N, CA, C and O of each residue as an XYZ file, in Angstrom:
436
protein
N     -91.976    242.277     49.070
C     -93.159    241.604     48.559
C     -93.037    241.427     47.060
O     -92.605    242.330     46.344
N     -93.418    240.269     46.604
C     -93.443    240.055     45.165
C     -94.893    240.035     44.682
O     -95.809    239.724     45.443
N     -95.083    240.369     43.423
C     -96.422    240.505     42.856
C     -96.740    239.318     41.966
O     -95.922    238.891     41.151
N     -97.946    238.795     42.139
C     -98.464    237.710     41.298
C     -99.890    238.050     40.892
O    -100.572    238.823     41.563
N    -100.330    237.462     39.781
C    -101.722    237.625     39.357
C    -102.603    236.713     40.190
O    -102.276    235.547     40.409
N    -103.725    237.254     40.654
C    -104.685    236.438     41.398
C    -105.325    235.461     40.413
O    -105.747    235.880     39.335
N    -105.411    234.174     40.749
C    -105.856    233.187     39.767
C    -107.340    233.236     39.413
O    -107.705    232.800     38.321
N    -108.209    233.745     40.281
C    -109.641    233.623     40.011
C    -110.443    234.909     40.128
O    -111.577    234.949     39.651
N    -109.916    235.953     40.734
C    -110.766    237.092     41.088
C    -111.341    237.816     39.875
O    -112.539    238.095     39.855
N    -110.547    238.125     38.882
C    -111.055    238.914     37.747
C    -112.120    238.141     36.968
O    -113.093    238.728     36.494
N    -111.939    236.836     36.838
C    -112.940    236.018     36.144
C    -114.239    236.008     36.932
O    -115.319    236.169     36.363
N    -114.133    235.817     38.254
C    -115.328    235.819     39.089
C    -116.040    237.160     39.003
O    -117.264    237.204     38.880
N    -115.286    238.260     39.065
C    -115.871    239.593     39.034
C    -116.618    239.847     37.731
O    -117.726    240.383     37.748
N    -116.028    239.470     36.615
C    -116.689    239.680     35.324
C    -117.969    238.859     35.222
O    -118.988    239.361     34.746
N    -117.927    237.611     35.660
C    -119.125    236.769     35.603
C    -120.226    237.303     36.498
O    -121.385    237.352     36.086
N    -119.884    237.707     37.726
C    -120.892    238.211     38.651
C    -121.478    239.519     38.139
O    -122.691    239.722     38.209
N    -120.632    240.411     37.624
C    -121.117    241.676     37.087
C    -122.051    241.427     35.903
O    -123.092    242.075     35.792
N    -121.691    240.497     35.021
C    -122.539    240.209     33.858
C    -123.893    239.671     34.294
O    -124.923    240.074     33.754
N    -123.902    238.759     35.270
C    -125.181    238.224     35.767
C    -126.020    239.322     36.410
O    -127.231    239.383     36.198
N    -125.389    240.184     37.190
C    -126.118    241.285     37.813
C    -126.657    242.259     36.786
O    -127.782    242.744     36.908
N    -125.847    242.546     35.766
C    -126.273    243.438     34.703
C    -127.460    242.832     33.944
O    -128.423    243.536     33.638
N    -127.395    241.542     33.642
C    -128.472    240.860     32.932
C    -129.757    240.849     33.761
O    -130.845    241.036     33.217
N    -129.638    240.634     35.054
C    -130.805    240.663     35.936
C    -131.423    242.057     35.952
O    -132.641    242.199     35.850
N    -130.592    243.079     36.080
C    -131.097    244.449     36.096
C    -131.785    244.825     34.802
O    -132.853    245.438     34.825
N    -131.196    244.471     33.682
C    -131.803    244.777     32.379
C    -133.127    244.041     32.220
O    -134.086    244.591     31.678
N    -133.182    242.797     32.691
C    -134.428    242.021     32.602
C    -135.534    242.674     33.422
O    -136.661    242.812     32.946
N    -135.219    243.078     34.654
C    -136.218    243.767     35.474
C    -136.649    245.079     34.838
O    -137.835    245.412     34.845
N    -135.702    245.826     34.290
C    -136.021    247.107     33.672
C    -136.928    246.924     32.455
O    -137.914    247.644     32.300
N    -136.595    245.963     31.594
C    -137.407    245.714     30.402
C    -138.797    245.227     30.791
O    -139.792    245.653     30.206
N    -138.868    244.327     31.785
C    -140.170    243.840     32.230
C    -141.010    244.979     32.802
O    -142.216    245.042     32.563
N    -140.379    245.873     33.552
C    -141.115    247.013     34.111
C    -141.665    247.894     33.004
O    -142.819    248.318     33.067
N    -140.860    248.173     31.994
C    -141.341    249.008     30.894
C    -142.506    248.360     30.161
O    -143.498    249.025     29.861
N    -142.395    247.071     29.872
C    -143.468    246.373     29.142
C    -144.734    246.317     29.987
O    -145.824    246.608     29.495
N    -144.596    245.945     31.256
C    -145.779    245.815     32.114
C    -146.453    247.156     32.369
O    -147.681    247.235     32.373
N    -145.679    248.201     32.581
C    -146.279    249.517     32.777
C    -146.942    250.027     31.501
O    -147.956    250.721     31.565
N    -146.380    249.691     30.350
C    -146.967    250.090     29.074
C    -148.290    249.370     28.828
O    -149.180    249.916     28.176
N    -148.424    248.162     29.340
C    -149.648    247.375     29.143
C    -150.615    247.529     30.321
O    -151.557    246.750     30.461
N    -150.378    248.534     31.163
C    -151.245    248.889     32.287
C    -151.327    247.818     33.376
O    -152.347    247.714     34.057
N    -150.291    247.039     33.547
C    -150.156    246.158     34.705
C    -149.323    246.928     35.733
O    -148.142    246.649     35.939
N    -149.962    247.886     36.359
C    -149.258    248.868     37.175
C    -148.527    248.239     38.359
O    -147.355    248.533     38.593
N    -149.209    247.383     39.096
C    -148.593    246.799     40.290
C    -147.378    245.955     39.924
O    -146.313    246.105     40.522
N    -147.534    245.074     38.950
C    -146.400    244.242     38.527
C    -145.282    245.075     37.923
O    -144.104    244.781     38.124
N    -145.648    246.110     37.187
C    -144.642    246.978     36.587
C    -143.800    247.683     37.633
O    -142.578    247.759     37.502
N    -144.446    248.203     38.676
C    -143.701    248.880     39.726
C    -142.905    247.898     40.567
O    -141.826    248.234     41.055
N    -143.423    246.688     40.743
C    -142.637    245.670     41.446
C    -141.362    245.333     40.677
O    -140.304    245.145     41.276
N    -141.464    245.259     39.360
C    -140.265    245.012     38.543
C    -139.316    246.206     38.598
O    -138.098    246.029     38.589
N    -139.862    247.418     38.653
C    -139.010    248.606     38.762
C    -138.273    248.596     40.102
O    -137.091    248.935     40.165
N    -138.968    248.208     41.169
C    -138.312    248.081     42.470
C    -137.269    246.973     42.422
O    -136.181    247.114     42.980
N    -137.602    245.864     41.752
C    -136.638    244.766     41.581
C    -135.391    245.224     40.846
O    -134.285    244.790     41.169
N    -135.558    246.097     39.861
C    -134.406    246.661     39.151
C    -133.511    247.428     40.110
O    -132.296    247.231     40.126
N    -134.114    248.307     40.915
C    -133.327    249.093     41.869
C    -132.619    248.214     42.888
O    -131.451    248.439     43.207
N    -133.325    247.216     43.394
C    -132.723    246.308     44.372
C    -131.587    245.521     43.746
O    -130.547    245.334     44.378
N    -131.764    245.052     42.508
C    -130.707    244.264     41.865
C    -129.457    245.103     41.603
O    -128.341    244.601     41.732
N    -129.630    246.363     41.242
C    -128.483    247.241     41.012
C    -127.733    247.491     42.320
O    -126.509    247.376     42.372
N    -128.477    247.835     43.375
C    -127.841    248.101     44.662
C    -127.165    246.845     45.202
O    -126.043    246.914     45.704
N    -127.842    245.690     45.103
C    -127.270    244.433     45.595
C    -125.992    244.079     44.839
O    -124.982    243.738     45.454
N    -126.032    244.157     43.515
C    -124.875    243.787     42.708
C    -123.675    244.681     43.025
O    -122.577    244.179     43.263
N    -123.874    245.984     43.030
C    -122.765    246.893     43.306
C    -122.267    246.752     44.741
O    -121.062    246.807     44.988
N    -123.176    246.572     45.679
C    -122.779    246.387     47.071
C    -121.989    245.102     47.284
O    -120.990    245.092     48.003
N    -122.437    244.027     46.661
C    -121.733    242.750     46.803
C    -120.360    242.802     46.130
O    -119.390    242.266     46.667
N    -120.268    243.436     44.973
C    -118.973    243.571     44.308
C    -118.009    244.402     45.152
O    -116.827    244.068     45.244
N    -118.494    245.472     45.766
C    -117.651    246.288     46.633
C    -117.180    245.479     47.835
O    -116.009    245.537     48.209
N    -118.100    244.722     48.442
C    -117.740    243.898     49.597
C    -116.674    242.872     49.228
O    -115.678    242.720     49.935
N    -116.886    242.174     48.123
C    -115.936    241.137     47.720
C    -114.582    241.715     47.316
O    -113.553    241.066     47.508
N    -114.569    242.927     46.759
C    -113.309    243.559     46.399
C    -112.463    243.828     47.635
O    -111.235    243.762     47.576
N    -113.104    244.125     48.737
C    -112.364    244.464     49.956
C    -112.267    243.314     50.961
O    -111.736    243.509     52.054
N    -112.761    242.133     50.624
C    -112.681    240.963     51.497
C    -112.204    239.761     50.675
O    -112.977    238.850     50.377
N    -110.941    239.779     50.323
C    -110.353    238.734     49.485
C    -109.429    237.888     50.344
O    -108.640    238.405     51.135
N    -109.543    236.575     50.171
C    -108.612    235.669     50.838
C    -107.414    235.431     49.930
O    -107.534    235.410     48.705
N    -106.274    235.253     50.551
C    -105.062    234.945     49.802
C    -105.194    233.537     49.226
O    -105.503    232.605     49.968
N    -104.966    233.356     47.914
C    -105.075    232.021     47.332
C    -103.959    231.082     47.799
O    -104.106    229.862     47.718
N    -102.870    231.629     48.278
C    -101.752    230.799     48.714
C    -101.947    230.291     50.148
O    -101.823    229.091     50.397
N    -102.250    231.188     51.089
C    -102.308    230.779     52.494
C    -103.705    230.866     53.102
O    -103.915    230.364     54.206
N    -104.662    231.484     52.422
C    -106.028    231.559     52.917
C    -106.293    232.651     53.934
O    -107.399    232.728     54.468
N    -105.318    233.495     54.220
C    -105.540    234.562     55.195
C    -106.164    235.784     54.513
O    -106.197    235.883     53.286
N    -106.651    236.698     55.333
C    -107.272    237.911     54.813
C    -106.210    238.827     54.200
O    -105.067    238.860     54.656
N    -106.594    239.553     53.181
C    -105.689    240.486     52.522
C    -106.202    241.908     52.706
O    -107.343    242.125     53.114
N    -105.349    242.860     52.402
C    -105.704    244.276     52.423
C    -105.734    244.761     50.978
O    -104.716    244.729     50.286
N    -106.901    245.209     50.527
C    -107.074    245.635     49.140
C    -106.897    247.137     49.031
O    -107.405    247.903     49.850
N    -106.167    247.540     48.004
C    -106.021    248.978     47.731
C    -105.787    249.182     46.249
O    -105.461    248.254     45.509
N    -105.962    250.420     45.844
C    -105.741    250.774     44.448
C    -104.304    251.232     44.286
O    -103.820    252.073     45.044
N    -103.623    250.672     43.286
C    -102.273    251.113     42.944
C    -102.422    252.223     41.901
O    -102.652    251.953     40.722
N    -102.289    253.457     42.346
C    -102.554    254.594     41.465
C    -101.518    254.734     40.355
O    -101.828    255.249     39.281
N    -100.307    254.288     40.601
C     -99.268    254.402     39.574
C     -99.567    253.487     38.386
O     -99.395    253.880     37.232
N    -100.014    252.271     38.675
C    -100.301    251.307     37.602
C    -101.776    251.282     37.214
O    -102.147    250.648     36.227
N    -102.627    251.976     37.993
C    -104.068    252.068     37.745
C    -104.741    250.699     37.789
O    -105.555    250.366     36.927
N    -104.388    249.906     38.811
C    -104.979    248.590     39.025
C    -105.316    248.435     40.509
O    -104.869    249.225     41.341
N    -106.104    247.416     40.828
C    -106.395    247.062     42.213
C    -105.514    245.891     42.607
O    -105.363    244.934     41.848
N    -104.931    245.971     43.802
C    -104.067    244.910     44.305
C    -104.505    244.548     45.724
O    -105.112    245.351     46.432
N    -104.180    243.316     46.117
C    -104.464    242.837     47.470
C    -103.144    242.388     48.085
O    -102.421    241.581     47.501
N    -102.836    242.915     49.263
C    -101.586    242.602     49.948
C    -101.852    241.553     51.028
O    -102.745    241.723     51.858
N    -101.074    240.468     51.013
C    -101.152    239.455     52.052
C     -99.938    239.622     52.964
O     -98.795    239.469     52.532
N    -100.204    239.937     54.233
C     -99.110    240.143     55.184
C     -98.496    238.824     55.633
O     -97.333    238.794     56.035
N     -99.258    237.731     55.571
C     -98.770    236.441     56.039
C     -97.704    235.863     55.120
O     -96.627    235.484     55.578
N     -97.999    235.794     53.830
C     -97.029    235.198     52.899
C     -96.254    236.251     52.103
O     -95.517    235.910     51.177
N     -96.419    237.542     52.464
C     -95.670    238.630     51.848
C     -95.822    238.657     50.318
O     -94.840    238.758     49.584
N     -97.073    238.563     49.862
C     -97.354    238.563     48.431
C     -98.346    239.677     48.117
O     -99.294    239.907     48.867
N     -98.120    240.354     47.018
C     -99.081    241.319     46.495
C     -99.761    240.678     45.300
O     -99.106    240.252     44.349
N    -101.089    240.616     45.361
C    -101.861    239.974     44.302
C    -102.458    241.023     43.388
O    -103.190    241.906     43.837
N    -102.139    240.924     42.080
C    -102.778    241.763     41.078
C    -104.151    241.173     40.816
O    -104.255    240.045     40.335
N    -105.203    241.913     41.123
C    -106.560    241.375     41.003
C    -107.066    241.365     39.579
O    -108.109    240.766     39.315
N    -106.387    241.993     38.660
C    -106.824    242.018     37.277
C    -108.011    242.951     37.061
O    -108.765    242.799     36.100
N    -108.167    243.910     37.956
C    -109.277    244.857     37.889
C    -108.680    246.250     37.828
O    -107.805    246.588     38.625
N    -109.141    247.053     36.898
C    -108.646    248.412     36.743
C    -108.464    248.726     35.270
O    -108.754    247.904     34.401
N    -107.984    249.918     35.010
C    -107.833    250.326     33.610
C    -106.377    250.329     33.171
O    -106.081    250.616     32.011
N    -105.482    250.020     34.069
C    -104.066    249.999     33.719
C    -103.590    248.594     33.409
O    -104.355    247.631     33.475
N    -102.325    248.494     33.071
C    -101.716    247.209     32.764
C    -100.534    246.996     33.685
O     -99.803    247.936     33.998
N    -100.348    245.767     34.116
C     -99.192    245.399     34.925
C     -98.002    245.275     33.978
O     -97.995    244.409     33.103
N     -97.006    246.127     34.143
C     -95.837    246.079     33.252
C     -94.635    245.580     34.004
O     -93.551    245.468     33.431
């Protein structure tokens, strides 16, 4: 198997995480302001919205990390962490390619 960088996954992940983070912060700030101004029902609804947005964002990111299509052939891949390089990779059995997802704290050398 040869290794290639996945063309879109890391960019998509960063954008989705940023949007989820921004949504969560917005709900959290709105909850604090509304609860401080004694709008109790709306404040707690925003607090619940914060919790739901955090769980949804992390759950969706986890799902997408483990359900990646191969950009070359479109088949399902098997995602795992490469502990030696400290990155996440997706293996495609159909075209015999390992895709570096660009996610992790290590560098592909």
